[in-house]
Structure formats: C-alpha cells, structure tokens
NUVEX-404149 format. One record per residue (C-alpha): residue number from 1; residue in three letters; x, y, z. Coordinates in pm, 1 decimal, m for minus. Example, Ala and Ser with C-alpha at 12.3 -4.5 7.8 and 13.67 -1.06 7.14 Angstrom:
2
NODE,1,ALA,1230.0,m450.0,780.0
NODE,2,SER,1367.0,m106.0,714.0
***
This chain:
295
NODE,1,MET,0.0,0.0,0.0
NODE,2,TYR,117.9,350.8,m80.2
NODE,3,ARG,m55.8,667.2,33.9
NODE,4,ILE,m85.4,928.9,m240.8
NODE,5,ASN,m271.0,1196.2,m41.9
NODE,6,ARG,m539.0,1227.3,224.6
NODE,7,GLU,m803.1,1077.1,m2.7
NODE,8,ILE,m620.1,810.3,m204.1
NODE,9,ALA,m393.9,515.9,m127.7
NODE,10,VAL,m292.9,261.6,m389.4
NODE,11,VAL,m264.4,m111.9,m335.1
NODE,12,PHE,m35.7,m319.5,m557.3
NODE,13,THR,m22.7,m698.4,m563.4
NODE,14,VAL,76.9,m991.0,m785.5
NODE,15,ASP,m15.2,m1359.0,m798.7
NODE,16,PHE,2.4,m1631.7,m1062.5
NODE,17,ILE,m55.3,m2006.7,m1054.5
NODE,18,THR,m21.2,m2327.6,m1253.6
NODE,19,PRO,m335.0,m2477.7,m1414.7
NODE,20,ILE,m578.3,m2651.9,m1180.5
NODE,21,VAL,m842.8,m2735.2,m1442.6
NODE,22,ASP,m807.5,m2850.5,m1803.9
NODE,23,ASP,m1034.8,m2587.9,m1957.5
NODE,24,PRO,m807.7,m2289.5,m2038.0
NODE,25,PHE,m1087.9,m2030.7,m2029.6
NODE,26,ILE,m1200.8,m2145.3,m1684.3
NODE,27,PHE,m840.8,m2156.4,m1562.7
NODE,28,GLY,m792.1,m1796.9,m1678.9
NODE,29,GLN,m1095.3,m1687.5,m1478.4
NODE,30,ILE,m980.2,m1871.0,m1163.9
NODE,31,ALA,m625.1,m1734.0,m1185.1
NODE,32,ALA,m751.3,m1378.8,m1234.5
NODE,33,ALA,m1005.1,m1403.3,m949.9
NODE,34,ASN,m727.5,m1536.6,m728.1
NODE,35,ALA,m497.1,m1243.5,m809.5
NODE,36,LEU,m769.4,m981.4,m769.4
NODE,37,GLY,m858.7,m1117.6,m425.0
NODE,38,ASP,m584.3,m930.6,m237.4
NODE,39,ILE,m722.4,m594.6,m350.4
NODE,40,PHE,m1074.3,m681.6,m234.7
NODE,41,ALA,m944.7,m818.5,96.2
NODE,42,MET,m807.1,m474.2,184.5
NODE,43,GLY,m1134.2,m299.9,100.5
NODE,44,GLY,m996.2,m167.8,m227.1
NODE,45,LYS,m1122.0,m139.1,m584.3
NODE,46,PRO,m909.1,m275.9,m871.9
NODE,47,LEU,m810.3,m23.8,m1138.4
NODE,48,LEU,m544.0,m173.8,m1365.8
NODE,49,ALA,m407.8,m522.3,m1428.6
NODE,50,LEU,m108.4,m668.0,m1613.1
NODE,51,ASN,m91.0,m1025.2,m1741.7
NODE,52,MET,185.3,m1247.2,m1601.7
NODE,53,VAL,240.6,m1539.8,m1840.2
NODE,54,CYS,481.5,m1833.3,m1862.8
NODE,55,PHE,383.4,m2065.6,m2145.8
NODE,56,PRO,499.2,m2325.7,m2402.5
NODE,57,ALA,537.7,m2170.6,m2748.4
NODE,58,ASP,343.4,m2454.7,m2916.4
NODE,59,ARG,18.5,m2401.0,m2720.3
NODE,60,LEU,m75.4,m2047.1,m2811.7
NODE,61,ASP,m439.7,m2134.8,m2878.6
NODE,62,ASP,m475.1,m2239.4,m2516.3
NODE,63,LEU,m297.7,m1923.2,m2406.6
NODE,64,ASN,m546.7,m1713.3,m2599.1
NODE,65,GLU,m833.2,m1876.8,m2410.4
NODE,66,ILE,m659.9,m1833.5,m2074.5
NODE,67,ILE,m609.3,m1463.0,m2135.6
NODE,68,ARG,m966.5,m1430.0,m2258.1
NODE,69,GLY,m1083.8,m1579.0,m1927.0
NODE,70,GLY,m858.7,m1342.3,m1734.3
NODE,71,VAL,m989.2,m1039.4,m1922.8
NODE,72,ALA,m1347.5,m1141.7,m1843.2
NODE,73,LYS,m1274.3,m1139.2,m1468.8
NODE,74,VAL,m1077.4,m814.0,m1483.7
NODE,75,GLN,m1370.8,m646.9,m1655.0
NODE,76,GLU,m1618.1,m800.3,m1409.4
NODE,77,ALA,m1408.3,m649.2,m1128.9
NODE,78,GLY,m1445.5,m304.5,m1286.4
NODE,79,ALA,m1079.7,m276.3,m1388.9
NODE,80,ILE,m898.9,m269.3,m1722.8
NODE,81,LEU,m619.0,m486.9,m1859.7
NODE,82,VAL,m332.4,m270.4,m1985.5
NODE,83,GLY,m75.1,m522.6,m2109.0
NODE,84,GLY,162.3,m765.6,m1944.4
NODE,85,HIS,473.6,m974.3,m1988.2
NODE,86,SER,536.6,m1328.5,m2109.2
NODE,87,LEU,819.6,m1578.0,m2139.2
NODE,88,LYS,858.9,m1930.9,m2271.1
NODE,89,ASP,824.7,m2208.2,m2015.0
NODE,90,LYS,751.6,m2579.9,m2026.9
NODE,91,GLU,484.6,m2554.0,m1757.5
NODE,92,PRO,202.1,m2300.6,m1809.6
NODE,93,LYS,157.5,m2030.0,m1547.8
NODE,94,TYR,m82.5,m1737.6,m1550.0
NODE,95,GLY,m189.1,m1457.4,m1321.8
NODE,96,LEU,m203.3,m1083.0,m1278.1
NODE,97,ALA,m24.2,m788.7,m1125.5
NODE,98,VAL,m304.7,m562.8,m1002.1
NODE,99,LEU,m316.7,m197.7,m898.9
NODE,100,GLY,m610.0,m89.5,m683.6
NODE,101,MET,m727.8,212.9,m490.1
NODE,102,VAL,m865.4,262.2,m138.9
NODE,103,HIS,m928.9,556.9,93.7
NODE,104,PRO,m645.1,565.2,351.3
NODE,105,LYS,m894.5,571.1,638.9
NODE,106,ARG,m1089.3,274.6,500.2
NODE,107,ILE,m803.6,27.9,453.9
NODE,108,ILE,m893.3,m308.1,607.6
NODE,109,ARG,m592.7,m491.6,747.5
NODE,110,ASN,m550.6,m864.5,799.3
NODE,111,HIS,m426.8,m853.7,1161.0
NODE,112,THR,m654.6,m615.1,1350.9
NODE,113,PRO,m956.5,m805.7,1492.7
NODE,114,ARG,m1108.0,m687.4,1819.9
NODE,115,GLU,m1228.1,m862.8,2128.8
NODE,116,GLY,m1594.9,m958.2,2088.7
NODE,117,ASP,m1583.2,m972.8,1707.4
NODE,118,VAL,m1764.2,m1245.0,1516.1
NODE,119,LEU,m1585.2,m1434.5,1236.0
NODE,120,ILE,m1760.6,m1490.0,901.2
NODE,121,LEU,m1625.2,m1711.7,621.4
NODE,122,THR,m1771.7,m1636.6,277.2
NODE,123,LYS,m1669.6,m1945.6,74.5
NODE,124,PRO,m1640.7,m2315.6,157.7
NODE,125,LEU,m1303.8,m2485.4,207.5
NODE,126,GLY,m1156.4,m2771.1,6.9
NODE,127,THR,m1035.7,m2629.9,m326.6
NODE,128,GLY,m679.8,m2751.8,m270.5
NODE,129,ILE,m787.3,m3112.0,m216.9
NODE,130,ILE,m1030.4,m3099.5,m509.1
NODE,131,SER,m769.3,m2942.3,m739.5
NODE,132,THR,m525.9,m3220.4,m648.7
NODE,133,ALA,m786.4,m3482.5,m737.5
NODE,134,LEU,m857.7,m3307.6,m1069.1
NODE,135,LYS,m488.8,m3302.1,m1162.0
NODE,136,ALA,m465.3,m3674.1,m1082.0
NODE,137,GLU,m775.6,m3736.6,m1297.3
NODE,138,MET,m949.2,m3900.8,m1003.1
NODE,139,ILE,m1255.8,m3681.4,m1043.0
NODE,140,THR,m1418.6,m3478.7,m1320.2
NODE,141,VAL,m1493.0,m3106.7,m1337.7
NODE,142,ARG,m1864.1,m3187.3,m1360.9
NODE,143,GLU,m1844.9,m3371.2,m1027.8
NODE,144,VAL,m1686.1,m3068.8,m857.6
NODE,145,GLN,m1863.1,m2784.3,m1036.3
NODE,146,GLN,m1938.4,m2625.7,m698.9
NODE,147,ALA,m1565.0,m2589.8,m634.6
NODE,148,VAL,m1497.0,m2448.3,m982.0
NODE,149,ASP,m1779.7,m2194.1,m945.5
NODE,150,SER,m1645.0,m2094.0,m603.5
NODE,151,MET,m1293.0,m2035.5,m736.9
NODE,152,MET,m1424.0,m1828.1,m1028.5
NODE,153,GLN,m1631.7,m1606.2,m798.9
NODE,154,LEU,m1474.2,m1268.5,m729.6
NODE,155,ASN,m1430.0,m1168.0,m366.2
NODE,156,ARG,m1581.3,m830.6,m446.3
NODE,157,ILE,m1815.3,m716.4,m171.8
NODE,158,PRO,m2016.2,m392.2,m196.5
NODE,159,ASP,m1975.2,m77.5,10.6
NODE,160,SER,m2295.6,m166.2,192.9
NODE,161,ILE,m2095.2,m445.5,359.7
NODE,162,LEU,m1762.0,m262.3,384.0
NODE,163,ASN,m1937.3,24.7,560.5
NODE,164,ASN,m2022.5,m207.0,850.2
NODE,165,SER,m1786.4,m242.3,1145.6
NODE,166,ILE,m1533.1,m474.0,978.1
NODE,167,HIS,m1221.4,m462.1,1193.3
NODE,168,SER,m1009.3,m711.3,999.2
NODE,169,MET,m1032.7,m916.3,680.1
NODE,170,THR,m818.1,m1155.3,478.7
NODE,171,ASP,m865.1,m1382.0,180.1
NODE,172,ILE,m805.2,m1753.1,237.3
NODE,173,THR,m536.9,m1874.1,m3.1
NODE,174,GLY,m215.0,m2075.6,23.9
NODE,175,PHE,m182.4,m2086.3,404.0
NODE,176,GLY,m529.5,m2234.4,446.0
NODE,177,PHE,m806.3,m2125.7,682.1
NODE,178,LEU,m611.3,m2179.7,1005.8
NODE,179,GLY,m291.2,m2032.3,862.3
NODE,180,HIS,m459.8,m1707.9,765.0
NODE,181,LEU,m653.3,m1701.7,1093.3
NODE,182,HIS,m320.3,m1740.7,1275.1
NODE,183,GLU,m194.0,m1438.4,1081.9
NODE,184,MET,m505.8,m1244.3,1178.4
NODE,185,LEU,m428.5,m1310.3,1546.1
NODE,186,ALA,m92.7,m1132.7,1538.5
NODE,187,ASN,m198.9,m954.6,1856.4
NODE,188,GLY,m103.3,m1211.2,2118.5
NODE,189,ASP,m379.0,m1095.2,2354.4
NODE,190,LEU,m660.7,m1248.6,2146.3
NODE,191,VAL,m786.1,m1600.0,2077.2
NODE,192,ALA,m1034.5,m1735.6,1822.4
NODE,193,ASP,m1294.7,m1998.6,1912.0
NODE,194,ILE,m1392.7,m2181.9,1592.4
NODE,195,GLN,m1710.1,m2391.4,1570.9
NODE,196,MET,m1586.5,m2671.9,1347.9
NODE,197,ASN,m1934.7,m2788.8,1248.1
NODE,198,HIS,m2017.6,m2440.0,1121.5
NODE,199,VAL,m1721.3,m2414.8,882.5
NODE,200,PRO,m1851.3,m2456.4,523.4
NODE,201,ILE,m1682.7,m2736.2,325.5
NODE,202,LEU,m1712.7,m2810.8,m44.5
NODE,203,ASP,m1902.9,m3117.3,m158.0
NODE,204,GLU,m1664.8,m3407.3,m227.8
NODE,205,ALA,m1372.8,m3243.6,m41.6
NODE,206,TYR,m1430.9,m3443.4,277.2
NODE,207,ASN,m1467.9,m3773.6,88.6
NODE,208,LEU,m1148.2,m3704.3,m104.5
NODE,209,SER,m971.0,m3615.7,219.7
NODE,210,ARG,m1075.1,m3951.2,366.4
NODE,211,GLN,m896.7,m4111.1,67.6
NODE,212,ASP,m576.2,m3924.9,163.0
NODE,213,ILE,m585.6,m3704.7,m147.0
NODE,214,ILE,m405.0,m3419.4,24.6
NODE,215,PRO,m180.8,m3160.2,m147.0
NODE,216,ALA,169.7,m3112.6,m9.2
NODE,217,GLY,94.3,m2747.8,70.1
NODE,218,SER,m189.6,m2846.7,302.9
NODE,219,ILE,31.2,m3093.8,488.2
NODE,220,ALA,299.5,m2825.7,524.1
NODE,221,ASN,41.3,m2581.5,660.0
NODE,222,GLN,m60.8,m2831.2,927.5
NODE,223,LYS,300.1,m2881.7,1034.3
NODE,224,ILE,356.6,m2507.1,1061.7
NODE,225,PHE,35.5,m2385.1,1224.6
NODE,226,SER,m97.9,m2677.7,1431.2
NODE,227,CYS,121.1,m2574.7,1725.4
NODE,228,SER,m112.3,m2276.0,1772.7
NODE,229,VAL,m430.9,m2486.9,1765.8
NODE,230,GLU,m610.2,m2658.2,2054.1
NODE,231,ILE,m872.7,m2920.7,1965.0
NODE,232,GLN,m1156.1,m2952.5,2215.0
NODE,233,GLY,m1316.8,m3295.1,2187.3
NODE,234,GLU,m1282.2,m3534.5,1894.7
NODE,235,LEU,m1204.7,m3432.1,1537.1
NODE,236,ASP,m1124.6,m3686.2,1267.5
NODE,237,SER,m809.3,m3624.5,1065.5
NODE,238,ALA,m993.6,m3602.6,731.2
NODE,239,LYS,m1194.9,m3303.7,855.8
NODE,240,GLU,m902.8,m3147.3,1042.7
NODE,241,ILE,m678.4,m3128.6,734.3
NODE,242,LEU,m948.5,m2932.6,550.1
NODE,243,LEU,m886.8,m2645.4,791.3
NODE,244,TYR,m525.9,m2633.2,668.6
NODE,245,ASP,m608.6,m2696.3,302.4
NODE,246,ALA,m418.5,m2460.4,72.6
NODE,247,GLN,m688.2,m2270.8,m117.9
NODE,248,THR,m692.9,m2115.6,m462.4
NODE,249,SER,m922.9,m1812.4,m484.6
NODE,250,GLY,m1070.5,m1896.0,m145.5
NODE,251,GLY,m1322.8,m1685.6,42.2
NODE,252,LEU,m1290.1,m1390.2,275.7
NODE,253,LEU,m1249.8,m1430.9,650.3
NODE,254,ILE,m1416.5,m1128.0,807.8
NODE,255,SER,m1381.6,m1013.6,1168.9
NODE,256,ILE,m1680.7,m791.1,1233.7
NODE,257,ASP,m1855.5,m623.0,1525.4
NODE,258,ARG,m2131.0,m843.2,1666.3
NODE,259,LYS,m2399.5,m576.5,1611.3
NODE,260,ASP,m2347.2,m583.5,1232.2
NODE,261,VAL,m2331.8,m961.4,1182.7
NODE,262,GLU,m2689.0,m1029.1,1073.9
NODE,263,GLN,m2694.8,m742.2,826.1
NODE,264,ALA,m2358.4,m846.5,682.8
NODE,265,LEU,m2473.4,m1206.6,635.7
NODE,266,ARG,m2789.2,m1091.2,459.1
NODE,267,LEU,m2594.8,m860.6,226.9
NODE,268,LEU,m2333.4,m1128.6,153.6
NODE,269,THR,m2605.7,m1374.9,56.3
NODE,270,GLU,m2766.1,m1114.4,m170.1
NODE,271,GLN,m2424.6,m1059.2,m331.2
NODE,272,GLY,m2399.3,m1431.2,m415.9
NODE,273,PHE,m2190.9,m1555.9,m122.4
NODE,274,THR,m2457.2,m1809.3,m34.0
NODE,275,ALA,m2219.0,m2034.4,163.5
NODE,276,SER,m2133.1,m1755.7,411.4
NODE,277,GLN,m2136.3,m1875.1,770.7
NODE,278,ILE,m2052.8,m1754.1,1118.8
NODE,279,VAL,m1758.0,m1977.0,1206.6
NODE,280,GLY,m1643.7,m1838.5,1539.8
NODE,281,HIS,m1566.6,m1537.2,1753.8
NODE,282,ILE,m1274.5,m1344.3,1902.5
NODE,283,ARG,m1217.2,m1310.2,2275.8
NODE,284,LYS,m947.4,m1217.5,2523.3
NODE,285,ARG,m671.3,m1473.5,2558.0
NODE,286,SER,m595.2,m1620.0,2898.0
NODE,287,ALA,m252.1,m1725.5,3018.6
NODE,288,ASP,m101.3,m2033.1,2850.2
NODE,289,GLU,m391.8,m2055.6,2603.5
NODE,290,LYS,m324.0,m2124.7,2236.4
NODE,291,LYS,m432.8,m1878.8,1967.7
NODE,292,ILE,m704.1,m2097.5,1815.2
NODE,293,ASN,m958.7,m2329.0,1978.0
NODE,294,LEU,m1152.2,m2579.6,1766.4
NODE,295,VAL,m1475.5,m2668.4,1941.7
***
C-alpha cells in the first residue's frame, strides 16, 4: 500500500498459478479471481491489471483462451487490462499484477480483529484437495462444479458491507483457513474460538480427504500452524486437514462487530456468497492458552 494523499492510497499486488483445471478459459478466470482477491481483501477497488504469463510456445491457442478468461474477470471487477509480460516455459503459469485504490482511512488490514468480534467465512473450504484430485484425474470437473464456481467467484463485496464495522479481513489462499486465521491473530492478547461444524466445506472435499488425497501445501500448513491450535473434543483427521487446506481463490475471513453480523450475512447472501457462515468469535486470551480453539 502507498498513500498518495489524504483521499487516495494505492494497493499493488501480484499472484500467478499453474493450471488446476483442463479448460483454459475457466483456468484464466480462476487465476484472475485469485490475483484480484488481495485488492478486495483490503477494502480496495481494482483499477489496472497486467498479465503475467509463462507458457509453451506450441500451445498459443490455449494461451489465448486463458487470457480471454482473465480479461473477463478483470472487466467483471471493474478494472482494465493494460498489457503484461510473457516468457517461454515448459509448464504453463498465468496470473495478474493488479493496482487498486482505497481511501487511507478505510483500509482493512488482515491482523486487527477486536475482542468480541464475530468471524464470518464467505466461501467453503476444500479447493486444494479438489484441485489435487482433478490433476490426478481421479474426479471430473462436472463432479466438482461447486468448487470451480467458487474459485471463479470474485471476492468483491459492496460498500454496503464494507461500511459495517469490519475490523479485519483476509482472503483464504495458500496458508489455508487456520494459517490465515493465525496471521489475523498477530496480537497475542486475542484467541479465536472456531465452531468446526459451522465451517462450510465443499461437496466431495471431505470424501477425497478420507482417501488421503491431500496436497503437499496443506500438509505443510498443518506442520507449521498446528502448534497454535487446541482441539476440544474429537475431530477426525480427514476433517481437520481441511482447515489447513491450501486454497486457490478462497473466500474472505471477516472479523466484524457483533452488532453488524446479521446485516452483513444478509448482504453477503444477496451478493452471491450463499455459503457464508458464522464460524467463530474473538475473545481475550488467557494465560497459557493457544491462539485458536476448535470446538
């Protein structure tokens, strides 16, 4: 973020990924939605985007479709595509560098929740596990259309929601739900109680998890962040790993004042985030207590 003056700050971000579906047009949409997510997570509005492309020289027809998908999402976000850069590579990669704008006093940070806040998650978990199964050809796109639709959905939320008392917000991507929640709890005085049964999960993701179809990134997340997690009661390993699952174009985790929760949920549903759920709350941390409680 860079403050221009009292009214304008710019946000600049970049993200690109390898294909997670076979259809190049759909992949372009997912990769673009994923890259645009950081701007939305800070309460900003995208303005300009640049293509970031690594691609085999003999597959230019596919590249055209990928870029066409990316352009569609950039335009849907209200921004414009102004060029980009490419280089030859054996493995395709695509994404965006994105410039956005936000009022300096309305920037939403990813590490500033407050005691008493309620946590809302806007999209279901499980895209990492499902993407791994797709790459291994163990499942078809038709069988996991819910996951594909979720990844293509922009994390754009209207001012009617942003104007509520949102104290902190982050998009759920490579570090998984618990990794990004851990980051949100940078203030050591706070703890999050998460109601496991309230966390939305994609259809098929749990069944695939039970078959040990787990991406390496999700396993790494569990190794890194599980030391900050206390499990109250019983939780089977197939469901637990979903909380660490490395997401592509995952949802927003919103820490919001309790008085605005019901209105925010209604507005999110109207905006198309129909899987939005209250997943927990923030409270004061007692001595020797871990940052995250799963109950």
